[in-house]
N, C-alpha and C positions, 0 to 999 in steps of 0.2 A: 313301414314303422323302423325307427332307427333302433339299434341294439340297446341303448340305454333306456329308452322308452318302452321296449319290450321286457326288459328286465323288470322295471318299475311296476308295470302293468301285471307281471306274474308273480312277484316276488315281494313288492311292497317295501316295508320299512328295512328289510335286511340289505337293501342296496344302499350303499354308502358312498357319497361323493363329497364327504367333507375333505377340506385340505389336508388336515392332519393325517387321515387315513389314506389318502392318495400318496402323499409324499412318503409316509412311512413303508408303503409297499415298494417303493423304488430301490431299496437297499435291503442289504442283510448284514451279518457281522463280518463280511469280508472286508468291508469299506469300499467295495464298488457300488455305484450308484447308475441305475438304468437311465438312459436318454429319454426325455419327454415325460409326461405324466400319464397314467393309466386312466381308463375310461370310468371306471367304478369298482368298488370293492363289495362283493357279494359275500355276506357272512352267513354261509350255510349252515342250517341247523339240523338237517335230515338229508336222506339219501334222495328224496324227492326233489329237494332245492337243488341239489348237485345235477340232477338229471335235467331239470328244466333250464338251468344255466347253460347246460352244454348244448341242448336242443336250440336255444336261441342264438347261441354262439355260431352252431353250424349253420342255421337258416340265414344269418346275417354276415357270415365270413368273418366274424370278429375273433381274433386270438384270446386265448386263456392262459393265464399263468396261475397254477394251483400253489397255495402258500399256507404254511402251518405257523409257527412261531416266529419265522424269520431269523432262525439262529444259524442258517446254512453259511458256509465259507468259500463258496465257489460261485456266487452270483447266480445260481440256478433258479431261484424264487423271486428274482427282481424282475417288477413289471415296469414296461416303458409305455411310450405313446400309444394311445388308443386300445390298450390292452384290458380285457376283463381281468381282474384279480379274483380268484375263487378261494376264499379263506375257509379253512376246515376247522379253525381253532376252537369253534363252539360246539363241534361233534365230540364230546367227551365221554359218552355213555359206555360202560362196561355191560354187556349184555349177557354174557356168562362167565363164570369161574368154576372150572370143573377139576378140583385136585386129584379126583380118581383118575381121569383120563390125562391129567397134566397140560390142559389147555385152557384159554381164556379167548372169548370173543369181543373184541373192543371196537370203538370207533377210532378214527385217525387223530382227532385233535387232543387226546389225553396226553398228558406229559409222562415221561418215563417215572420220575420220582413219584407222581401221584398214583400211577399203576402199581408199582411195587408196595407203597403203602397200603393199597387195597388189598393186594396180594398176601401181605405178610401175615394177617390173621388166619389164613387157611393153610400156612405153612408151605407156601411156593413162591417163586419169584421170577421174573422176567430177566435173562442174564445181560442183554446188551446194556452197555455202560459208558456212553460217551461222556467226555468231562463236562458236557452240557446237560447233563441228565435232569438237572433240576428245572431247566427252561426249554428243552427240546421236545418235540411231540413224537409219539409212536409213528404216526404217518410219514413226518419228516425223516425219521430214521429208516423207514422202509424205502422211501424215495432215493435217498442217497446210499443205500446200503451201509449204514453207519457201522463203526466198530466200538472202540473205547478201551478203557484201561484193563477190563476183565477178558478181554477177547482172546488172549492167547491160551487161556485154559478152558473157557466157557463159550468161546465162538462169537461170530458177528451175527448181525441181523440175519442174513440169509440162513443162518443154522437155527434161528428161532422163530421162523414163521411157517406155519403149515399151509395156510390159504390166504387170499385177499379177495375182497369184493371190490369190482374194478368197473367204474362208468366210463364207457367210450366216449369219443368225441361227438358222436351223434346222439348220446343220452342212453344208449342201451346198458343194462347192467349185466356183467358176467359174475359168476360165482366161482373163483379158481381154486385150485388145490384140495384140500381134504382135512378131515378131522382125525385121520387114523395115523399111526406111526409110521406105516408103510403106504405107499400110493404111487402107481407108475402108469397110470392110465392116461395114454396119449403124451402130448409134449408137456413138459414141465414149465408151464406158462407163469406160474407163480415166481418161480426163480428169474424169469425174464423180466417180470415187472419190478422186482427188488432191484434198487440201484438204477432205475430207468429215468429218474430225475423229472418226472412228470410228462415224459413224451409220448407214452403209451396209453395212458387214461389216469383216472382220477380214483386213488385208492380211498374207497369210503368205508371200508371195514377190514378187520384182520383176524385171524384165528392164529393165536400165538402159542408156541411150544414152550411150557413152563418147566421149571426144573424145582425139586425139592429144596427148601432151605438147607444149607451147609451145616452139618454137624460138627461139634468140635471148636477149637479155639482159632483164632487167627494171629499169626505173627508176622510182625513187621521187621525187615532188614534194612537198615539204612548204611550205606557205604560211600564213603568220599574218596576221590582218586585225584592224583596230581595233575591229570589230563583227560580230556574225553576220549581220546583213542584207548587209554588204558581201561577205562569203563566199559567203552564198547566192547573191548576184547574180553573182559570178564563177563559181560551180559552173554555173549556168544558162548563162552564157556560153561555158563550155566545150562543153557540150551542143550550143549553137546554132551553134558553128563546125563541127561535123560530125565531131569527135574523139570515138572511143570509148575511154576508158582502161578497164583492166581493173577498177580499184577507185577510186573517188572518194568519201571519207568526210568528213564535217564535223562537228565538234565546237564546240558553243557554249561560252560563256566559263564558265559553271557546271560543264558536263560536263569540260571540259578541266582546270579547277582541280581538281575532286574526284579525277580520275585522277592528277593530279601528286602529289596529297597521298598517295594510296594507295600509289604507286610510290617515294615519297621522292625526286621530282624537284623542281626549283626552281620556285617557284610563277610561273605566267605573269603578264605585266601584266593589271590589271583590264581587264575587257571584251573580252579577246583571244579570237577564235575561230580554229579552225585547219582546214585542209583538208589532207587527205593522200590523195595520188593516185598510182597506179601504171600504168604502161604496160608492154605485154609484146610479145614477138615481134620479127621482123625491123626493124619501123619505129620500135621503142620509144624509141630516143634522138631521132629526129626529132619523133615525137608529143610527148615530155616537153618538148622546147625549146619547141614552139608552144603548149603548154599554160602554161608558165612565162611566156611573153610575155603571155598573156591575163590571168593572175593578177596579175601585176605593173601590167599597165594598169588593173586594177581595185582598186588599192590594196594588194596583198599583198606582203609581204616574202617572198620565194620563193628556194627552193634545190632544185637537182637533184642526185641521186645514183645511181649504177649500182652502190653497194655493197650487197650482199645483207644483210649484218648490219645495217646501217643502216636499211634498208627493214623487216626484221623488228623492229627496236626500235620504229619509228614504228607499225606495225600492232599491236604489242603494247600500245601506249597506247590505240589503238582497242578492242581486244579485252578490255581490263580495265574497260570501262564498267560492266558488271554488277556485278562486285566493288566498285567504287567506289560506285555507288549502294546497294549492300547494306550498306556500312559507314556511310552516313549514316542509315539507318533503315529501316522498311518501305517497299517501292517498288511502286507501280503502274506497271508499264512499258508505255507505250502504243505504238500500231503504225499510225499515220495514213499514207495515201499521197496525194500531190498530183501533178498534171502539173509536171514540172520545171521549167518557165517560172513556176510558182506558187510556188515555194519562199520566195522574199523576202516575198511577201504571207502566207504561212502564218506565217512568223516575226513578222510584224507581229501577227497574231492571238495567237500565243503570248505575246508581249509584253503585248498588251492584257489578256488573261486573267490574266497575273501580277499587273498592276497592281490589277485588279478584284478579285482574291481574296486578295491580300497574300502571293502565293506565288513561290517561285523553281522554275522547271520545267526542270532540265537536259536538254538535248537533243542527241541525236546523229541523225546523218542519212546513210542511203546515198544521197548526192547524186546519184550516177549514174542512180537510177531514182525519185527523188522519195519515199523512204520515210522518214519521220520516226519516231524512238523517244523522245517526250516522257516525262520521268519524274516521277511525283508522288511526293513523300517525305512519310512521316507516321509516327507512333509507334504501336505496338500492332498487334494483328492484324487488325483491322477497319477498312475504308476510311471515313474521316469522311465525313458528307454533304457538307461543304464542297468536298472533294477531287472527289466525284462530280459536284457542280454544276460545277466547273471542267472536268472531264473532258467532261461534257455539252456545254459550248461548244465545246471543242476539236474533238470529233467533228462538231459541226455546222458549225464553220468549215471543216474539210477536206472536208465534202461539198459546201458551198457553192462552194468553189474548184474543183469538178469531180473531187474525190478520193474516197477510200474510207476506211471504218472500219478495214480492217486489210490490210496489205500482205502479211504473211508468218506472223504469230503466230496468227491464226485467231479465231473468236468465243468458242468455249468456254463458260464459265459467266458471264465477266466482262463481256461485251458484247452479250449476246442481247437486252437491252431496246432496243438501237438498231438490231437488224437490220432491222426492217420499215420503219424510216425510210428506210434507203438503199435497200432492194429495191423498196419499194412493196407494197401489201396484196396485189395479185394474184400478184405473183412470190414473195412470202413464203408465200403459201398454196401455190401450185404446188410449191414447194421441199419443202414439208411432205408434199403428197401423193406426191412422188417417194420421200422417205425411207420412206413406209408401203408402198410397193411392194416395197421390200428387207428391211423389218423390219415386217411387219405387228403383230406383239404389242407394239412399241416398247420392246423390252428392251436396244437397244444404245444406250448412253451417255445414258440418260435425263436430262432437264434441262439438256442442253448444246445450245448453237447456238439451238434453238428454245424459247422460254420456256413454251410450252403446246402 
């Protein structure tokens, strides 16, 4: 029996072969499209559906690509020729909310924003805050090791997951991690799964570490600078002063101008870069005033507000970055990270690459943790070779400065050619060996992360 026939016999109507679904599963928000068409989309609604799908895939040697909302930016969930798409988007149940233990047990298809809306009446929240929080799933966040605007103070996904339920390639179900604050029994397989991009198994449940809602006010500091290097230097000075804002976002001149055009706002002066910073909690006002002093001393024109509507307006400008880039053409959205003190040097490298290749590279930065998102804009569906050469220089520059290829988007299919350069040959091989232990037949997300 063929894989498709076996899926239909076992799972019935949740096996989708419509043209629209198959075509949608080929792409994510990176602009990259997989070659060929997948075999089918399985809209799993339970753990059992996932296990049945994986058993059939193993028996028929059919590759599987796990997919959530499709908001990824590295091509990790794009499905190509003959592959089964295992969609978890319908698995949205919240099984437990325990404010006393500061944990929740959820299914992977629930959206970040939906989860926090459900948690708020209990006085708790889940901290990971990607810019796509309204449209990205918890499972996708776990698969990519997502970060976001708040992670400088409240941590990334790795800091907010206590355990995962994982279906292996052969259909076995593992319950990894714990419900306790401490837990060091055996190897930490939960942390191994977080950020593994669907290579080790299918996350079908997660025990999440929650936080109490933050008391006190939120203050927003907006500062404009005559150039991006000055803004980067100022952000590094805030970090060096020992102040820990909840959010510290930097937009260079090209990024800021593009967002202003998209939102119909007045054009900023040429070369203007902007820092948007938020402080929260009982000390929010004092911290905001101290930050404002630092920014002003570094040449920023600074304003402080505790008006929540004004704060949201300023963050809307930041959160509109992806839409603004999409309006300019096809976008290769990159995701390097460097030590926070190296941000000014990294902007020097970006300026050098712009001059060398005749490009404008609009860049937005989670300045609180050194995670930059340079954007390469081009026409058509395929990345031109000139863009890849410029990106290659940018990746190498980040690594030279003590940084990394990806802070939160993952490797996927777009960055696999550079992975060994950062890891080194021995670690690259060791990681491949680990993947084979979980998936001996190599059916999970083939062609992603590792090129061979």
